[in-house]
DRENPA-3360 file (N, C-alpha, C; in nm, 2 decimals, always signed):
BEGIN
1 = MKANKRTV = -6.21/+0.15/-1.75/-6.09/+0.20/-1.81/-5.98/+0.22/-1.70 ~ -6.02/+0.26/-1.58/-5.93/+0.29/-1.48/-5.85/+0.16/-1.43 ~ -5.92/+0.06/-1.42/-5.86/-0.07/-1.38/-5.77/-0.12/-1.49 ~ -5.79/-0.09/-1.61/-5.71/-0.13/-1.72/-5.57/-0.05/-1.72 ~ -5.57/+0.08/-1.68/-5.45/+0.15/-1.67/-5.36/+0.10/-1.55 ~ -5.43/+0.06/-1.44/-5.35/+0.00/-1.33/-5.29/-0.13/-1.37 ~ -5.36/-0.21/-1.44/-5.31/-0.34/-1.49/-5.19/-0.32/-1.58 ~ -5.19/-0.22/-1.67/-5.08/-0.19/-1.76/-4.96/-0.15/-1.68;
9 = WFLTLLSL = -4.98/-0.06/-1.58/-4.87/-0.01/-1.50/-4.81/-0.12/-1.42 ~ -4.90/-0.20/-1.36/-4.85/-0.31/-1.28/-4.77/-0.41/-1.36 ~ -4.81/-0.45/-1.48/-4.74/-0.54/-1.57/-4.61/-0.48/-1.61 ~ -4.61/-0.35/-1.64/-4.49/-0.28/-1.68/-4.38/-0.28/-1.57 ~ -4.42/-0.25/-1.45/-4.33/-0.26/-1.34/-4.28/-0.40/-1.31 ~ -4.37/-0.49/-1.32/-4.33/-0.63/-1.29/-4.23/-0.68/-1.40 ~ -4.25/-0.65/-1.52/-4.16/-0.69/-1.63/-4.02/-0.62/-1.61 ~ -4.03/-0.49/-1.56/-3.90/-0.42/-1.54/-3.82/-0.48/-1.43;
17 = VAVISIYY = -3.89/-0.52/-1.32/-3.82/-0.59/-1.21/-3.77/-0.72/-1.25 ~ -3.84/-0.80/-1.34/-3.79/-0.93/-1.39/-3.67/-0.91/-1.47 ~ -3.67/-0.81/-1.56/-3.55/-0.79/-1.65/-3.43/-0.75/-1.57 ~ -3.45/-0.66/-1.47/-3.33/-0.62/-1.39/-3.28/-0.74/-1.30 ~ -3.37/-0.82/-1.25/-3.33/-0.93/-1.17/-3.25/-1.03/-1.26 ~ -3.30/-1.06/-1.38/-3.22/-1.15/-1.47/-3.09/-1.09/-1.50 ~ -3.08/-0.96/-1.53/-2.95/-0.90/-1.56/-2.85/-0.92/-1.45 ~ -2.89/-0.89/-1.33/-2.80/-0.90/-1.22/-2.76/-1.05/-1.18;
25 = LRNEQPMS = -2.85/-1.14/-1.21/-2.82/-1.28/-1.18/-2.72/-1.33/-1.28 ~ -2.74/-1.29/-1.41/-2.65/-1.34/-1.51/-2.51/-1.27/-1.50 ~ -2.50/-1.15/-1.46/-2.37/-1.08/-1.45/-2.30/-1.09/-1.32 ~ -2.36/-1.17/-1.23/-2.29/-1.19/-1.10/-2.17/-1.27/-1.12 ~ -2.05/-1.22/-1.08/-1.93/-1.29/-1.09/-1.88/-1.33/-0.95 ~ -1.80/-1.44/-0.95/-1.75/-1.48/-0.81/-1.65/-1.38/-0.76 ~ -1.65/-1.36/-0.63/-1.56/-1.26/-0.58/-1.41/-1.31/-0.59 ~ -1.32/-1.22/-0.62/-1.18/-1.26/-0.64/-1.12/-1.28/-0.50;
33 = LDGMAIFG = -1.03/-1.37/-0.49/-0.96/-1.40/-0.37/-0.87/-1.29/-0.33 ~ -0.87/-1.24/-0.21/-0.78/-1.14/-0.16/-0.66/-1.21/-0.11 ~ -0.54/-1.17/-0.16/-0.41/-1.23/-0.12/-0.39/-1.21/+0.03 ~ -0.44/-1.11/+0.09/-0.41/-1.09/+0.23/-0.49/-1.19/+0.32 ~ -0.60/-1.23/+0.27/-0.68/-1.33/+0.34/-0.62/-1.47/+0.33 ~ -0.56/-1.49/+0.22/-0.50/-1.63/+0.19/-0.38/-1.65/+0.28 ~ -0.29/-1.56/+0.28/-0.16/-1.58/+0.35/-0.17/-1.53/+0.50 ~ -0.15/-1.62/+0.59/-0.15/-1.58/+0.73/+0.00/-1.56/+0.78;
41 = DNDAVTVS = +0.01/-1.54/+0.91/+0.14/-1.52/+0.97/+0.23/-1.65/+0.97 ~ +0.16/-1.76/+0.99/+0.24/-1.88/+1.01/+0.22/-1.98/+0.89 ~ +0.19/-1.93/+0.78/+0.17/-2.02/+0.66/+0.30/-2.07/+0.61 ~ +0.30/-2.20/+0.59/+0.42/-2.26/+0.54/+0.38/-2.36/+0.43 ~ +0.47/-2.39/+0.34/+0.45/-2.48/+0.23/+0.57/-2.57/+0.23 ~ +0.54/-2.70/+0.19/+0.65/-2.79/+0.18/+0.70/-2.79/+0.03 ~ +0.83/-2.77/+0.01/+0.88/-2.77/-0.12/+0.97/-2.89/-0.14 ~ +0.95/-2.96/-0.25/+1.04/-3.07/-0.28/+1.07/-3.07/-0.43;
49 = TPGETESK = +1.19/-3.10/-0.47/+1.23/-3.10/-0.61/+1.23/-3.25/-0.65 ~ +1.20/-3.27/-0.78/+1.21/-3.41/-0.82/+1.34/-3.48/-0.80 ~ +1.34/-3.60/-0.76/+1.47/-3.67/-0.74/+1.52/-3.66/-0.59 ~ +1.47/-3.57/-0.51/+1.51/-3.56/-0.37/+1.42/-3.63/-0.29 ~ +1.47/-3.70/-0.19/+1.39/-3.77/-0.09/+1.35/-3.68/+0.03 ~ +1.42/-3.58/+0.05/+1.39/-3.49/+0.16/+1.33/-3.36/+0.11 ~ +1.23/-3.32/+0.17/+1.16/-3.19/+0.13/+1.18/-3.08/+0.24 ~ +1.18/-2.96/+0.20/+1.20/-2.85/+0.29/+1.07/-2.77/+0.31;
57 = TKTVYADS = +1.05/-2.73/+0.44/+0.94/-2.64/+0.47/+0.98/-2.50/+0.46 ~ +0.90/-2.42/+0.39/+0.94/-2.28/+0.36/+0.82/-2.19/+0.39 ~ +0.84/-2.08/+0.45/+0.74/-1.98/+0.48/+0.71/-1.91/+0.35 ~ +0.58/-1.89/+0.32/+0.54/-1.82/+0.20/+0.47/-1.69/+0.24 ~ +0.51/-1.58/+0.17/+0.46/-1.45/+0.19/+0.41/-1.39/+0.06 ~ +0.31/-1.32/+0.06/+0.27/-1.24/-0.06/+0.37/-1.12/-0.06 ~ +0.41/-1.08/-0.18/+0.51/-0.97/-0.19/+0.47/-0.85/-0.11 ~ +0.34/-0.81/-0.12/+0.30/-0.68/-0.06/+0.29/-0.70/+0.09;
65 = MLFEEMRM = +0.28/-0.82/+0.14/+0.26/-0.85/+0.28/+0.39/-0.82/+0.36 ~ +0.51/-0.83/+0.29/+0.63/-0.81/+0.36/+0.64/-0.66/+0.41 ~ +0.60/-0.57/+0.34/+0.61/-0.43/+0.37/+0.48/-0.36/+0.42 ~ +0.37/-0.44/+0.41/+0.24/-0.38/+0.45/+0.24/-0.34/+0.60 ~ +0.30/-0.42/+0.68/+0.30/-0.40/+0.83/+0.38/-0.27/+0.86 ~ +0.50/-0.26/+0.78/+0.58/-0.14/+0.80/+0.50/-0.01/+0.76 ~ +0.43/-0.02/+0.65/+0.36/+0.09/+0.60/+0.25/+0.13/+0.70 ~ +0.18/+0.03/+0.75/+0.07/+0.06/+0.85/+0.13/+0.13/+0.97;
73 = QVQNERST = +0.25/+0.08/+1.02/+0.31/+0.14/+1.14/+0.34/+0.29/+1.11 ~ +0.40/+0.32/+1.00/+0.44/+0.45/+0.96/+0.31/+0.54/+0.95 ~ +0.21/+0.48/+0.89/+0.09/+0.56/+0.87/+0.02/+0.59/+1.01 ~ +0.03/+0.49/+1.10/-0.03/+0.52/+1.23/+0.05/+0.62/+1.31 ~ +0.18/+0.62/+1.30/+0.26/+0.72/+1.37/+0.23/+0.86/+1.31 ~ +0.23/+0.87/+1.18/+0.20/+1.00/+1.12/+0.06/+1.05/+1.14 ~ -0.03/+0.95/+1.15/-0.17/+0.99/+1.18/-0.18/+1.05/+1.32 ~ -0.12/+0.98/+1.41/-0.12/+1.03/+1.55/-0.05/+1.17/+1.56;
81 = LKDQLTSK = +0.06/+1.19/+1.49/+0.12/+1.32/+1.49/+0.04/+1.43/+1.43 ~ -0.03/+1.39/+1.32/-0.12/+1.48/+1.25/-0.24/+1.52/+1.33 ~ -0.29/+1.43/+1.41/-0.40/+1.46/+1.50/-0.36/+1.56/+1.61 ~ -0.23/+1.54/+1.66/-0.18/+1.63/+1.76/-0.17/+1.77/+1.71 ~ -0.11/+1.77/+1.58/-0.09/+1.90/+1.52/-0.23/+1.97/+1.49 ~ -0.33/+1.89/+1.45/-0.46/+1.95/+1.42/-0.52/+2.00/+1.55 ~ -0.51/+1.93/+1.66/-0.56/+1.98/+1.78/-0.49/+2.11/+1.83 ~ -0.36/+2.12/+1.80/-0.28/+2.24/+1.83/-0.33/+2.36/+1.74;
89 = VLSPDTTA = -0.36/+2.33/+1.61/-0.41/+2.44/+1.52/-0.55/+2.48/+1.57 ~ -0.63/+2.39/+1.61/-0.77/+2.43/+1.65/-0.78/+2.48/+1.79 ~ -0.68/+2.47/+1.87/-0.68/+2.52/+2.01/-0.69/+2.67/+2.01 ~ -0.77/+2.73/+2.09/-0.78/+2.88/+2.10/-0.66/+2.93/+2.19 ~ -0.59/+2.85/+2.26/-0.48/+2.89/+2.34/-0.35/+2.90/+2.27 ~ -0.35/+2.85/+2.15/-0.23/+2.85/+2.07/-0.21/+2.99/+2.00 ~ -0.09/+3.03/+1.99/-0.06/+3.16/+1.92/-0.06/+3.14/+1.77 ~ -0.06/+3.25/+1.70/-0.06/+3.24/+1.55/+0.07/+3.18/+1.50;
97 = EEKSAAYD = +0.18/+3.21/+1.56/+0.31/+3.15/+1.51/+0.31/+3.00/+1.53 ~ +0.26/+2.96/+1.65/+0.25/+2.81/+1.68/+0.16/+2.74/+1.58 ~ +0.04/+2.80/+1.55/-0.05/+2.75/+1.46/+0.01/+2.74/+1.32 ~ +0.08/+2.84/+1.28/+0.15/+2.84/+1.15/+0.25/+2.73/+1.14 ~ +0.33/+2.72/+1.25/+0.44/+2.61/+1.25/+0.37/+2.47/+1.25 ~ +0.26/+2.45/+1.32/+0.19/+2.32/+1.32/+0.13/+2.30/+1.18 ~ +0.08/+2.40/+1.11/+0.03/+2.38/+0.98/+0.14/+2.35/+0.88 ~ +0.25/+2.41/+0.89/+0.36/+2.38/+0.81/+0.41/+2.24/+0.83;
105 = EMAELTKR = +0.42/+2.19/+0.95/+0.46/+2.06/+0.98/+0.36/+1.95/+0.92 ~ +0.23/+1.98/+0.93/+0.13/+1.89/+0.87/+0.15/+1.89/+0.72 ~ +0.18/+2.00/+0.65/+0.21/+2.00/+0.51/+0.33/+1.92/+0.48 ~ +0.43/+1.94/+0.56/+0.56/+1.86/+0.54/+0.54/+1.71/+0.55 ~ +0.45/+1.67/+0.65/+0.42/+1.53/+0.66/+0.35/+1.47/+0.54 ~ +0.26/+1.55/+0.48/+0.19/+1.51/+0.36/+0.29/+1.50/+0.24 ~ +0.37/+1.60/+0.24/+0.47/+1.61/+0.13/+0.57/+1.49/+0.14 ~ +0.61/+1.45/+0.26/+0.70/+1.34/+0.28/+0.64/+1.21/+0.24;
113 = SSAEALME = +0.51/+1.19/+0.28/+0.44/+1.07/+0.25/+0.43/+1.05/+0.10 ~ +0.39/+1.16/+0.03/+0.37/+1.14/-0.11/+0.51/+1.12/-0.18 ~ +0.61/+1.19/-0.13/+0.74/+1.17/-0.19/+0.79/+1.02/-0.17 ~ +0.77/+0.96/-0.06/+0.80/+0.83/-0.03/+0.73/+0.73/-0.13 ~ +0.60/+0.76/-0.14/+0.52/+0.67/-0.23/+0.57/+0.68/-0.38 ~ +0.60/+0.80/-0.42/+0.66/+0.82/-0.55/+0.79/+0.75/-0.57 ~ +0.87/+0.76/-0.47/+1.00/+0.69/-0.48/+0.98/+0.54/-0.48 ~ +0.89/+0.48/-0.41/+0.86/+0.34/-0.42/+0.81/+0.30/-0.56;
121 = TQLKALGY = +0.73/+0.38/-0.62/+0.69/+0.36/-0.75/+0.80/+0.36/-0.85 ~ +0.89/+0.46/-0.83/+1.01/+0.47/-0.92/+1.10/+0.35/-0.91 ~ +1.12/+0.30/-0.78/+1.20/+0.19/-0.76/+1.14/+0.06/-0.83 ~ +1.01/+0.05/-0.82/+0.95/-0.06/-0.89/+0.97/-0.05/-1.04 ~ +0.97/+0.07/-1.09/+1.00/+0.09/-1.24/+1.14/+0.05/-1.27 ~ +1.23/+0.06/-1.17/+1.37/+0.02/-1.20/+1.39/-0.13/-1.20 ~ +1.29/-0.21/-1.16/+1.30/-0.35/-1.17/+1.29/-0.42/-1.04 ~ +1.26/-0.35/-0.93/+1.24/-0.42/-0.80/+1.09/-0.44/-0.78;
129 = PEAFVRKD = +1.05/-0.57/-0.76/+0.91/-0.59/-0.75/+0.83/-0.53/-0.64 ~ +0.90/-0.50/-0.53/+0.84/-0.44/-0.41/+0.94/-0.36/-0.34 ~ +0.90/-0.24/-0.30/+0.99/-0.15/-0.23/+0.92/-0.08/-0.11 ~ +1.00/-0.04/-0.01/+0.94/+0.04/+0.10/+1.05/+0.14/+0.13 ~ +1.00/+0.27/+0.13/+1.09/+0.38/+0.15/+1.04/+0.46/+0.27 ~ +1.14/+0.50/+0.36/+1.10/+0.58/+0.48/+1.21/+0.68/+0.49 ~ +1.17/+0.81/+0.51/+1.26/+0.92/+0.52/+1.24/+0.99/+0.65 ~ +1.34/+1.01/+0.73/+1.33/+1.08/+0.86/+1.46/+1.16/+0.88;
137 = DGKVTVSV = +1.44/+1.29/+0.88/+1.55/+1.39/+0.91/+1.67/+1.36/+0.83 ~ +1.66/+1.35/+0.70/+1.77/+1.34/+0.61/+1.82/+1.20/+0.59 ~ +1.77/+1.10/+0.67/+1.81/+0.96/+0.66/+1.70/+0.89/+0.59 ~ +1.74/+0.82/+0.48/+1.64/+0.75/+0.40/+1.68/+0.60/+0.41 ~ +1.57/+0.52/+0.45/+1.59/+0.38/+0.45/+1.51/+0.32/+0.34 ~ +1.57/+0.24/+0.26/+1.51/+0.18/+0.14/+1.52/+0.02/+0.16 ~ +1.40/-0.04/+0.16/+1.39/-0.19/+0.17/+1.34/-0.24/+0.04 ~ +1.40/-0.33/-0.03/+1.36/-0.38/-0.15/+1.36/-0.53/-0.15;
145 = ISEDGGHS = +1.28/-0.59/-0.23/+1.28/-0.74/-0.26/+1.37/-0.76/-0.38 ~ +1.47/-0.84/-0.37/+1.55/-0.86/-0.49/+1.49/-0.97/-0.57 ~ +1.47/-0.95/-0.70/+1.40/-1.05/-0.78/+1.48/-1.18/-0.80 ~ +1.61/-1.17/-0.82/+1.68/-1.29/-0.85/+1.74/-1.36/-0.72 ~ +1.71/-1.30/-0.61/+1.76/-1.36/-0.48/+1.90/-1.31/-0.45 ~ +1.97/-1.25/-0.54/+2.11/-1.20/-0.51/+2.10/-1.05/-0.51 ~ +2.18/-1.00/-0.42/+2.19/-0.86/-0.40/+2.34/-0.82/-0.40 ~ +2.37/-0.72/-0.47/+2.51/-0.68/-0.48/+2.54/-0.54/-0.44;
153 = TKMAAEIT = +2.66/-0.50/-0.43/+2.69/-0.36/-0.40/+2.66/-0.27/-0.52 ~ +2.66/-0.33/-0.64/+2.62/-0.25/-0.76/+2.47/-0.21/-0.75 ~ +2.39/-0.30/-0.71/+2.24/-0.27/-0.69/+2.22/-0.17/-0.58 ~ +2.29/-0.19/-0.47/+2.28/-0.09/-0.36/+2.33/+0.05/-0.40 ~ +2.44/+0.05/-0.47/+2.49/+0.18/-0.52/+2.40/+0.25/-0.62 ~ +2.33/+0.17/-0.70/+2.23/+0.22/-0.80/+2.12/+0.28/-0.72 ~ +2.06/+0.21/-0.62/+1.95/+0.27/-0.55/+1.99/+0.39/-0.47 ~ +2.11/+0.38/-0.41/+2.16/+0.50/-0.33/+2.18/+0.62/-0.42;
161 = QYVLTSWE = +2.24/+0.60/-0.53/+2.26/+0.72/-0.62/+2.12/+0.77/-0.67 ~ +2.03/+0.69/-0.70/+1.90/+0.73/-0.75/+1.83/+0.81/-0.64 ~ +1.83/+0.76/-0.51/+1.77/+0.84/-0.40/+1.84/+0.97/-0.38 ~ +1.97/+0.97/-0.38/+2.04/+1.10/-0.35/+2.02/+1.20/-0.46 ~ +2.00/+1.16/-0.58/+1.98/+1.25/-0.69/+1.83/+1.30/-0.69 ~ +1.74/+1.22/-0.64/+1.60/+1.25/-0.64/+1.56/+1.34/-0.52 ~ +1.63/+1.32/-0.41/+1.59/+1.41/-0.29/+1.71/+1.49/-0.26 ~ +1.69/+1.62/-0.26/+1.80/+1.71/-0.23/+1.84/+1.71/-0.08;
169 = DARTVQVV = +1.75/+1.69/+0.01/+1.78/+1.69/+0.15/+1.82/+1.55/+0.21 ~ +1.83/+1.45/+0.13/+1.87/+1.32/+0.17/+2.03/+1.32/+0.20 ~ +2.07/+1.29/+0.32/+2.21/+1.29/+0.35/+2.27/+1.15/+0.35 ~ +2.19/+1.06/+0.41/+2.24/+0.92/+0.42/+2.13/+0.83/+0.36 ~ +2.17/+0.72/+0.30/+2.08/+0.62/+0.24/+2.12/+0.49/+0.29 ~ +2.03/+0.41/+0.34/+2.05/+0.27/+0.39/+1.97/+0.18/+0.30 ~ +2.03/+0.09/+0.24/+1.95/-0.01/+0.15/+1.95/-0.14/+0.22 ~ +1.83/-0.20/+0.23/+1.81/-0.33/+0.29/+1.75/-0.42/+0.19;
177 = FMER = +1.81/-0.53/+0.16/+1.76/-0.63/+0.06/+1.69/-0.74/+0.14 ~ +1.58/-0.78/+0.08/+1.50/-0.89/+0.14/+1.48/-0.99/+0.03 ~ +1.48/-1.12/+0.06/+1.46/-1.22/-0.04/+1.31/-1.26/-0.03 ~ +1.27/-1.32/-0.14/+1.13/-1.36/-0.15/+1.11/-1.48/-0.06;
% end
């Protein structure tokens, strides 16, 4: 009888392993292509229109790649500053007032980063496919990709007005248009 129980348990576990293996083999989907891996720094494509004998070579970028490097640079700068402030807060030689000021500055960095991300999202909602916002000491720099390739003073004024009404402490706004 004891050998019979072992056989039943063994067959149960074996069938469970077989069912799970078949489930994972059938549901395995190919990995999606990452746009960042496809586009390199020096990728170019030849563009030709029907009827033309001469073709043009044009550099191709993914939309998010244009601003990704700028975002990483800002993130690295702020991460370094935050590390310095954290070491100041944790230092036993620092006074309570200095620790409080460092903590307040870290909170301000976090607040600024989230406000910039929110503004980028709002600009995308206004119809710009990609936006990059950076705010430093009352100066706001907004870089956007213009969808139709044309940029006008009307579009710049719209963005400037939107930023000035959204941020109370924004004194100057610079708008930079980039084409696809």
